[in-house]
C-alpha positions as CSV (number, residue, x, y, z in Angstrom):
1,M,-114.6,-28.3,-57.6
2,Y,-113.6,-29.6,-54.2
3,A,-110.0,-30.1,-55.3
4,E,-109.9,-26.5,-56.7
5,I,-111.4,-24.9,-53.6
6,Y,-109.4,-26.9,-51.0
7,A,-106.1,-27.1,-52.9
8,A,-104.1,-25.1,-50.3
9,E,-105.6,-27.0,-47.3
10,A,-105.2,-30.4,-48.9
11,A,-101.5,-29.7,-49.6
12,T,-100.8,-29.4,-45.9
13,D,-103.6,-31.4,-44.2
14,P,-104.6,-34.9,-45.2
15,F,-108.1,-34.4,-43.7
16,F,-108.8,-32.0,-46.7
17,S,-107.5,-34.4,-49.4
18,V,-109.7,-35.3,-52.3
19,E,-109.6,-39.0,-51.1
20,R,-110.9,-38.1,-47.6
21,F,-113.5,-35.9,-49.1
22,T,-114.6,-38.6,-51.5
23,D,-114.9,-41.1,-48.6
24,R,-117.1,-38.6,-46.6
25,L,-119.2,-37.8,-49.7
26,H,-119.9,-41.4,-50.4
27,R,-121.0,-41.9,-46.7
28,H,-123.2,-38.8,-46.8
29,A,-124.8,-39.6,-50.2
30,A,-125.8,-43.0,-48.9
31,A,-127.6,-41.5,-45.9
32,P,-131.4,-41.0,-45.7
33,R,-132.9,-38.1,-47.7
34,W,-129.6,-36.9,-49.2
35,G,-130.1,-33.6,-51.1
36,C,-127.9,-31.5,-53.3
37,A,-127.9,-28.2,-55.3
38,F,-125.4,-27.6,-58.1
39,G,-124.9,-24.1,-59.5
40,E,-123.9,-23.0,-63.0
41,V,-123.5,-19.6,-64.6
42,D,-123.3,-19.6,-68.4
43,G,-122.6,-23.3,-68.4
44,Q,-119.7,-23.0,-65.9
45,P,-120.0,-24.9,-62.6
46,V,-119.8,-22.4,-59.9
47,G,-120.6,-24.2,-56.7
48,Y,-122.7,-26.8,-54.8
49,A,-124.3,-27.6,-51.5
50,Y,-125.3,-30.9,-50.1
51,G,-126.5,-32.7,-47.0
52,F,-128.6,-35.4,-45.5
53,A,-131.2,-36.2,-42.8
54,R,-129.9,-37.3,-39.4
55,T,-131.5,-40.6,-38.3
56,A,-133.1,-41.1,-34.9
57,A,-130.0,-43.3,-34.0
58,Y,-127.5,-40.5,-34.8
59,Q,-125.1,-39.8,-32.0
60,W,-123.5,-36.4,-31.7
61,G,-119.9,-37.7,-31.6
62,G,-117.1,-35.2,-31.4
63,L,-118.9,-32.5,-29.3
64,L,-116.3,-30.8,-27.2
65,T,-118.7,-28.5,-25.3
66,A,-121.7,-29.4,-23.1
67,V,-125.0,-29.1,-25.1
68,P,-128.5,-29.5,-23.6
69,A,-129.8,-33.0,-24.1
70,E,-132.9,-31.6,-25.9
71,D,-130.7,-30.1,-28.6
72,L,-129.2,-33.6,-29.3
73,A,-132.4,-35.6,-29.5
74,E,-133.0,-36.8,-33.1
75,T,-136.2,-38.3,-34.5
76,G,-135.2,-39.0,-38.1
77,T,-137.1,-35.8,-39.3
78,R,-135.6,-33.3,-36.9
79,T,-132.2,-32.3,-38.4
80,F,-130.8,-31.9,-41.9
81,A,-127.0,-32.0,-41.8
82,L,-125.7,-29.5,-44.4
83,C,-122.3,-30.9,-45.1
84,E,-120.9,-28.5,-47.8
85,V,-121.6,-25.2,-49.3
86,M,-118.9,-24.4,-51.8
87,V,-118.5,-21.6,-54.3
88,R,-115.5,-21.2,-56.7
89,A,-113.5,-18.1,-56.1
90,P,-114.6,-16.0,-59.2
91,W,-118.2,-16.2,-58.0
92,R,-117.8,-15.5,-54.3
93,G,-119.6,-12.5,-53.0
94,T,-122.3,-12.7,-55.7
95,G,-125.1,-14.3,-53.6
96,I,-124.5,-17.7,-55.2
97,A,-123.6,-19.2,-51.8
98,H,-126.8,-18.1,-50.3
99,T,-128.8,-19.5,-53.2
100,L,-127.0,-22.8,-53.1
101,H,-127.6,-22.9,-49.3
102,E,-131.3,-22.2,-49.5
103,E,-132.1,-24.5,-52.4
104,P,-131.7,-27.9,-50.7
105,L,-133.3,-26.5,-47.5
106,S,-136.4,-25.3,-49.3
107,H,-137.5,-28.9,-50.0
108,R,-136.9,-30.4,-46.6
109,I,-139.3,-32.0,-44.1
110,E,-136.8,-31.6,-41.2
111,E,-137.3,-29.0,-38.4
112,R,-133.8,-27.5,-38.5
113,S,-130.5,-27.3,-40.4
114,H,-127.1,-28.1,-38.8
115,L,-123.7,-27.2,-40.2
116,L,-120.1,-26.9,-39.1
117,V,-117.8,-23.9,-39.6
118,E,-114.1,-24.1,-39.0
119,E,-113.2,-22.0,-35.9
120,E,-110.5,-20.3,-37.9
121,H,-113.2,-18.8,-40.3
122,P,-115.1,-16.2,-38.2
123,Q,-116.2,-14.4,-41.3
124,V,-117.9,-17.5,-42.6
125,R,-119.5,-18.0,-39.1
126,A,-120.8,-14.4,-39.2
127,Q,-122.3,-15.1,-42.6
128,Y,-124.2,-18.1,-41.3
129,E,-125.4,-16.1,-38.3
130,R,-126.8,-13.5,-40.8
131,W,-128.7,-16.4,-42.4
132,G,-130.3,-17.3,-39.1
133,Y,-127.9,-19.9,-37.5
134,H,-126.8,-19.8,-33.9
135,W,-123.9,-21.4,-32.2
136,M,-124.6,-24.8,-30.6
137,G,-121.2,-25.8,-29.4
138,T,-117.7,-26.9,-30.6
139,M,-117.2,-30.1,-32.5
140,Q,-114.3,-32.1,-33.8
141,P,-116.1,-34.8,-35.8
142,Y,-113.0,-36.8,-36.6
143,A,-109.8,-37.2,-34.6
144,D,-107.8,-35.5,-37.3
145,A,-110.4,-32.9,-38.2
146,P,-110.1,-29.2,-37.3
147,R,-112.3,-27.8,-34.5
148,Y,-115.6,-26.5,-35.8
149,D,-118.4,-24.2,-34.6
150,S,-121.5,-26.3,-34.6
151,M,-124.4,-24.2,-35.7
152,L,-128.2,-24.8,-35.9
153,R,-131.0,-22.9,-37.7
154,P,-134.7,-23.6,-37.7
155,M,-136.1,-24.3,-41.1
156,R,-138.2,-21.5,-42.6
C-alpha cells in the first residue's frame, strides 16, 4: 500500500522510497506499545494507521521552532506518536481515514496524540485540525525529510 500511495514522491525523493519507509516502520514497530489499524472493504485492503508510545527518554529532535518545555516533557505514557494514516485513492473521502485514525487511538493509555503533516499539504492539516489537533511547531525529523507541521491532540 505504501508503494502505491507514495509512488510519485518515491520516484523523485529517496526519503519516500519503500526501503526508507521499511527502515522507519521496523524502528517504529519495535518501539513500546506499537499499535496498528488495517482497513478492508469487501476483502480489499484500503488503508492503515499505526504509531507507538514515546518513551520518557524521547528527545524532540528536528524541531525548527521554539516550543514550550512543558510540551516536550515525556513520561512514557504522555504521547502516542501516530506515524502513518494512509488510504488508497479509490477510498479517499469516504470516512475511512477518520476511522483508521480513531481506531488505534481508542485503545491508548497516553494523554495525547502527536503526528506530522507535510507543510505542502494544508488540506491534510486542516482535516487534522477538524479532528482536534493543534499546531505545535515545525519539524524536520531527518536531514533529508521534508518540513512538517507538528500537531498535538488530547486523547478523548
